[in-house]
LOSESE-753689 format. One record per residue (C-alpha): residue in one letter; x, y, z. Coordinates in steps of 0.05 Angstrom, whole numbers, plus 5000, padded with zeros to 4 digits. Each point is the difference from the previous one (the first is absolute). Example, Ala and Ser with C-alpha at 12.3 -4.5 7.8 and 13.67 -1.06 7.14 Angstrom:
BEGIN
A524649105156S502750694987
REM end
This chain:
BEGIN
M658341824740N493850004953L503150504942T492850094970E498250335069K505450435001F499650314925L491950045013Q501750475062L504550504958A494549954943L495250225057L503250595001G497350224939A502150424939N501850665043W507249945004V500849794932L496350624984W505250395034I505749664961L497550194935V498650745024I507750025018L501449704933S496350514967M502650555040A507449794980S498149924929V497550694997A506450325027I504549594957M495350224937I500550695018E507849935010R501549614935W495350464966L504050705027H506449624984Y498649814928R497150604983S505750445022L504849534961A496450044931G503150294938K506350155037D504649484970A497450284932G500750695010L507749855015T501749624935Q500750664961G504950325043L503849425019N500849774920A503050724993D504450095054L502549244982A500550214930N504950425022S503849645042D497850375062L499449535060D500150495056A493750344972A496749394987R501149795069S497050585033K493049864968V499849365026A502650175067N495049915054Q494449794955E495349415026S497049824932P502949324979G503650154936A503550555031R502349525060I502449574947V503850484957A503750345059G502549355017M502249844924L503350685003D504049855059V503049424960A500550344928E506450065002K500949305008G497049774933S493649904977G500449305027A500450235073A494550384979A495949524975A501249545061L497350565044M494350174956N497949205008G500549975070S496850675020R494349874957A497749435044S500350335067E496650584968K494449604981I499649705070R499950735024L494150204957E496649365018R500250065078N493149905038L497349774929A500349245027F495850205063L494450224952G499949484957T499649515063V493850415029G497150014935S499949224991N498849815069A494650525031P495049624968F502449325033I499950375063G493550255001L497949384979F502349675061G496750575040T493249754965V501149305014L501650165078E493650435008I495949494970L502749435043R498550465053V492750154978F498949214988N502549875070L495750485026M494149684961G501649285030E500150245072E494150445003G496149704943V494650394955T493650035032S497650614978G499950554940D504650505043Q505449475007A499549834928A501050754981Q505450025044I503949384967M498850374935T502850615025G506049655036I501149644924S499650624959E505150395053A504749374986L499950194927V502850685015A506849725021T500149694922A497550754970I506150445047G504649484971L498150104928L499750795022V507149865028A503249584937I497350404936P503550675011A506249675024V499349574934I498750614955A505950425036F504249344989N499450024928S500450744987F506550065038S503249444972R498450274928R503350675031V505849635023K500649704921R500250724971L505250325049M504349404989S498950054932E501950765003A506249815039D501849484947A500150514950L504150475033S505549515017A499949724940M501950634965V504850155057L503749394983S499950124924Q504150645006V504349725059A502049504946A500050444944G505150475046E505349425001D500449994917K502050754995
REM end
């Protein structure tokens, strides 16, 4: 079996199928960008807005009122605090343990699908370059079979090479927005988690203070 011939047959298919892969990756990336942007927008400022009310309720040892404020909330801090309040009567140690465990799961929840954007941003240029190489191989193979005997054939070859570079351009076009979105959303995750940490730390301090009364 001549592996070179087998791979050459694959290469002679050209870059069209590679472009379809890039189109599919682009569509998936855009869908994730829209979904994540809407999700983060819905959570912005929610945990910071709960701080004052929860602080007042816990200062008055009104756990029921505090639980009602965080019930059915989707923000990471509210979800962490809801679990902490469920075990608050067991002491600050139990609340702290639940806070630490919940924080990791909430961070993973916020980062859902961001790894896909990062992977597309890192690898789409290489996929595009792969398509360019395949298309150039096809053009040079055509040159070897037919030769270049006229200006028209030379023009066709140059056109084929320029078309080969389209795959690289498309790869960059897919990668750049994905990288920008990944970096932007990563900063949003950090901001949301910092608000969640501030809220849960305040609740933990109130639970600990309640033990000393």
